[in-house]
N, C-alpha and C positions, 0 to 999 in steps of 0.2 A: 670705098664701103658706102653702100645706100642706107637710108634711114629706116629700112624695113627688112625683117626676116624672111619675107615672102621669096620663093625660089632658092632658099639656101640647100646645099646639098645635104644628101644623108650623112651622118654622124662620122663614118670612116674615112670619107673623102675629105670632109672639113677637118678633123683630126689630125690628118697626115699632113695637111698645109700648115696646121697651128704648130705642129711639132717642128718643122723646119724653121720656125721664127725664134732664134735664141735670146732676142731682147724681151719677147712676150714670156717666155719660161723664166728668165731672170726677174721680171716684174711680179710676175705670179708667184714665184717661191718665196720673194721678199716679203710681199703683201699677206699672203695666207699664213707664213710661218709668223709673222708679228701679231696677227690676229688671234691664232690658235694658243700663243703664249699668253695674251693677255686673259683670254676666255678661261685657260686652265688656271690662272692665278685666282680670279675673283669665284669661280666654281667651287675650287679648293675650299674656299672660306665657309661654304654652307654645308653643315653637318647633315642637314636634312634634304641633300639634293635630291636624292633618287625619290624620296617620298614627294618632293615637289613634282618631278617628271610624271610620278603615278597619277597624281591628282590631276595635273592639266591634261593628260591622256583621258582620264575618267571624265572631267568635265565635258571635254569635246566630244567624246564618244556619245555621253547622255543627251547632249545638246542636239547632235545629229540625228538621234533617234526620235527627237520630237521637235525638229527643224520646223515643220510647218506652224506647229503652236508658237513658237518662241519668234518666227517671224512676223505673224499676225500682232503679236503682243509688243513687238517693236514697231511695228506701223502705226498702232495706234498710240504708243506712247509718244513718237516723233509729231503725229499729226494735232495730238493734243497739245503739244508745245509750240505749235505755230509752222511746223516744216511741212513742206509738200513732198509727198513719197510717190516714186515712180518705179515700176516693175518693168525690168528690162531681160527679154528672153536671151538675147544673144548681143554680140558687139555691135551690129548694126543699128539695133534699136537703142542700145545705150548711148552710141555716138550721137543719134539723131535727137535724142532727149536733150542732151548736153547742147547741142547746136541750137536747137529750137529755143532754148532758154536764152542763150546768148543774143540770139536774132530778135527775141520778143524785147529785149532791153537795149537793142541797137549797139551792142557790144562788138568790136571787132579785134579784140587781144585780151587774152585771158592770162592770169598767172597761176600756177600749178605747184602744189605740195608734192614732193616724190611719192608716187603711187604705181604700185605694180599691176593694179587693176586697170588703170588708164592706159598703161603700156600695152597690156594685154589685149585690149580692146583696139589698139591704134588709134586713140582718140586725138593726137598731134595730127595726124596725117588726115584724118577724117574732118577735123576742124578747118585746116588748111583747105581743103578742097572746097570748104563754102566761104573762103576769104576771112577765115577768123584765125589770128596766129595766137599760139600756145607757148608761153615761155616757161622753161623748167627753172626752178629756183633754188633747187639743191646744188650744192657745189659740184658734186660728181656727174649729176644729170645735166649740168651746165656745160660741164667739159665735153660730154658726149654729144649734146645738141649742138654747140658752137663747131665742134670737128666732124659733123655730119656724120656720126659714128652710131655705133650700137651699144646698149648696155652688157657687160658681160658678168655681171655679179648682182646678186639680189639686194646686198646692203650696200656695196661699193661699185657703182656702174662703171666706173672709170678706172677699175683696178688694173686693167691690162696698160695703162698708161704711166709713165715715170714723170717726174717733175719737168724735167727739161721738155719733154714733148708737150706737157699742159702749158708752159709758158709760151712755146711757139703757138699754140692754138689760140690763146688768148691775144697775142700780139697780132696775128695774122686776121682772125674773125670777130673780134669784139666789136671794132668800130662800124661793121656792117650791120651789128645786131643793137647798137644802141652806143653807150658811152665806151670810148676807146681804152684800152690799156695804157698805162703809162708807157713812155717812150724809153725808160730806164728800167723797166720791169726785170728783176732777176728771178731765178728758180728757187728762191727760198719759200718755204709754204706760207709764212705769215704775208709776205707780200703778194703771192698769188691769190690767198685767202681775201687779202685787203682789195686787190683790184676787183675781184668777183663781188665783194661787198658793195663797192662803189656803182658797179654796173647795174647790180640788180636793183639798189635803193630807188633809183628813179621809175623802175617797172613797178615795184610795190606802191609806191605814191601816185602812180598815173592809173592803175588797173582799176575798173570798176567791177570786175568778176573774178572769181577765183575757183579752182577746182582741185578737190582734194580726195584721198581715198581715207581709209581708217584701218588702223591696226586692230581695233575692236570695237563692237557695238553693243552696248548694254540694254537688253530688251526692256527690264522693268522701269528703266528711267527714260529711254530713248537717247541715251548718251552715246556720242561718237567720240572715240580716242585716237589721237595721233601722238606717236612718239618720235622724237627727232634730237639731232646733237647740235644743229647750227641756229636755231631761231627762224630761220626763213619760213618754215611751216605756220608759226605764231602769227608772222606778219600777213600771210596769204589768209588766215582763218579771221583776221580782226578788221583788216583795213577795207576791204572791197564790200560794194553796196551788196552783191549776191555771192552767195557761196553754194557751190554744187560738189555735193560728195558722192563718189562712185564706190560702192561698197559690196564686195562679194558677199553672197548670203551665208558662207561658212564663217564670216568673222564675227558672228553673234555669239555672246556669253549671256546666260541667263539674268546674273545678278552682279552687283557690285563686289560682293564676297568672291565670287568666282573670278572676276578681274584681278583681285589681289594677286593671286596664283600667278597669272601670267605677267604681271609688272615685276614679278621677282624672276622669272624664267627667261623673259625676251630680252632685257639689256645685258645679263651676263652672257647669254648665248650669243648674242648679234655683235655688240661693240665691246664686250668685255669690261663693262661698266656695272657699279652696283646698282645704279638707276640712271635713265636717260636724262641729259641736262634739260630737256624741255618735254613735258608731258602735259598735252593739251586736250582738254575734254569740254564739249559743249552739248547742250541738249536742246534741240529744235532751234527755232529762230532766236535771235537776239534783237535788242533795241537797235532800229536802224539799218538791220540786215534782213535780207530774203534768204531763206534756206530751202534747199532741195537735196533729197537723199534719193539716189537711183540704187536700187537692190538689184544685184547683177546675179545671172544665172550662168550663162555661157558655158554649159556643159558640166556644172556643178552637181545637178541633179543626174545627170549620167554617172558621174564617179560616185555619187550616193548609193545608186542603184548595184554597184559593185561591191559585193561583201566582203572582198580581200582588198579591193583598192580604196575603199571609203576612208580608210583610216589616212590617206592621204589629204584628206579635209582638216585634218587637225593641225596642219602646218601653220605657223604663225610667222612665217617670213624671216627667221632669224639668220639663215645662211650658213648656220653652223656646219651643215653636212657638206657645203661646199669648200669649207676651208680645211677639212680634213681628207677630203677626197683625193687619191693620188691620181686619178684620171682627170679630175678637173684642175688639179694644180699644174699638170702638164699640157693641157690643150687650151685652158681658158674657156668663158662661157660663149663666145661666138659659135664654136663647133656644134653647141646643141641647137642652133637655129631657132632660139626662143628667147623671149624676156625671162623665162624660167630655166636657167640652166643648171649644171650640176646634177648630183642624185634625185634632189625632189623634182627638178625639172624632166629627168628621165622618166619618172612616173607619172608627174601631174600632167604633162602634155598629152601622152596618150589616153589618160582617163578623162580629160576635158575635150578632146578632140575625137576620140575613138581610134581603134586599131584597123588595119585594113584599108584605110582610105588614102593615106599619103606615106610614101616610101621612106620620107625623112623622119616623120613621126614614128614609123614602125622600127627605124633603126635606133631609137634612142634606148629602150629597154635593155639593150645589148652594150650601152656606153658604160659599163660598170665592171671591176674586178670580183662584185660580191664579197669583198673583205669585210664588210660589217661595220667598218668605222663610222659611217654614216648613222646607223643605228644607235651606236653608243653616244654619239654627240648631240642627238635630236632631244631636245628639250621636252618634246611630248611623245616620245618613244615611238616614232612612226617607224614600222619595220620595212624600211626600203628593201632590203635584199629580198624579203618574201614577196613584196608587190612586184619588183623586178622580174622574178622567176614567174610569178603568175602573169604578168603582162607578156612575157616572152611567150608563154603557152598559147595566149589569146592572138598573137601576131602570127603564130604558125597556124592556127585554126582558121584565121581571116583568109589565107592563101590557100586554102585546101580546095579549091574550086576544080581544079585539073587533078584527078587521082593521080598519085605518085607510086612508085613501084613498092615502096615500103608501106604506104597505107594498104594497097592492095594484097600485099603480101599478110600483113597483119589481121585484116579483115577475113582473108581466107583462112588463116590458123584459127580465128575466133570461130568460124563456122565449123570447122572440124572438130575442135576441143570442145565444142557445146553438146557432142552426140557421140555417146559410146561405139555405137556401131560404125559411124563415120571414122571415128578415131582408131577402131580395130582394122578397117580397110586401109586407112593410112599407114597403119605400122607395118601392115603384110606388103604394101606396095614399098615403103622404105627398106625393108628386109630385102625384098628382091634387088633393088637399086643397091643396097650395100654389098650383097653378094657379086653383083655384075662389076662393081667398082673394084672390089677385091681380085677379081679374076683379070680385068682388062684395064683398070684404070692407071693412070699415070700422075705422078705428082706434078702440079702446074706451078711453074715458077713465077716470080714477080714479074710483070711485064708481058705475061703470056708464053714464056718459055716453058718447055717440058722438059723434064729430067729423064735421063736414059733409066730403062728397067722398068720392071712390074713392083708396085708397091707390096711390101709384105703386109697381110691384114693383122690389125686396123690400120687402115692408111689414113690421109688428110689431105685435104685440098687447100693449096696456097692461094691466097689473093694478095692484092696489094696491101691489105690492112691487117689481115690475121689470118691463122690457119683455122679451117673448118673441118672439124672431125668428120669422118666418112660415117653414115649411118650404120648401125649395128645390123647384123644380119638376121638377128632374132630379137624381138621384142620381150620386155618382161612379161608381158601376159602369155605369150606363146611359151616362153621358158616354165612359167608357173603351172601352165595346163599339163605340160610335158613332165616336169620334175617334182611339182609342189605336192602330189599326192602320195609321194613315195614316204 
């Protein structure tokens, strides 16, 4: 397994390989089942849960309709509080901005808060190409990084690993990356977490620069918000001299009162908790620390222009749709070939990257049974099945460069049906064909074999798929002219 999704096969081929891995399927079934149960328990405590979902969807939709205004307001709020704001049109620009900041401060290593946006743009690989090492500090991300692996879940990137596999990764790989794992390390979760804590502590104390994402960005105050469960994020946000935050432009909410809705929706939907153990907020630069914010597009305006698909930009990255998806539970996240796996990845990747460009991306809208469980679980009511069907049509349209027989037939039918004279001529021609078939026709059997004997009228033509009725000898119009006036 390489540390990049580039070159991954289309979903059907990748899923077929994943399905043959019985250990992977056991790991996924256990983990997703546990998360589903926790989520159901805490969601069931909230009587107004559906009202919260509706409020979250409405806030997001209204924000997206006026996204340009809110982004300018966010930029002003941040700069007024001492932060430097950068705009990145794509992954390459964003990576170059972060790398240039590191070089300006003579930094050759950075610590990172768990961030989907930085994974999306391939920041770790881009920094490594310029001699800068990026260390993941989230426990699951650390497991993935040390194992030269790929994330397979939005919330729990190492969900495909069990604790015995994690122990072996720590024992084999930690020493080369810093403090080694204890010789007597067992696979008990507490010991594994303790080994990771000691390994990371020296990195926190040594690093002069950190990179984060943001779960939300409040436009009115320029406040960035990161929610987490381990405390590693807070270490990254407070200790280094330079903090760079890469934030997707859809993460914005207008006000603090809007944020309140999402701080109720997100923890219950993601980790099955009433609130996150650590919720960190900061507005601009703080004393002794330089702050930079990179506002990232990378296909988001493309998604915004899609009237059906833009609802995907409501996503708050809770991963609830993954945990209820029967397809994801059996194939895991690697089969999707992206840092965004599962149902949300099946729509978000084609929306961000476009259809008709890459066969792997074009396969994703078909990676679903359309059962609708993802919509029922989504805290911001993204109608994922609707967007999947919409994107399937766009994939088909993108591959219409060479006319197919079906398309030619439909175009021809449209031309005939658009004019009554042409339709009348076609009916007379079909009537003649029907009389000839009635006299000379044979029933065509599956595989091209012919039945013996002439068909009594009306007859039918057999194909490998269905019976095709033979055309009537007389059209309704002809019958009406002959009989209708009596």
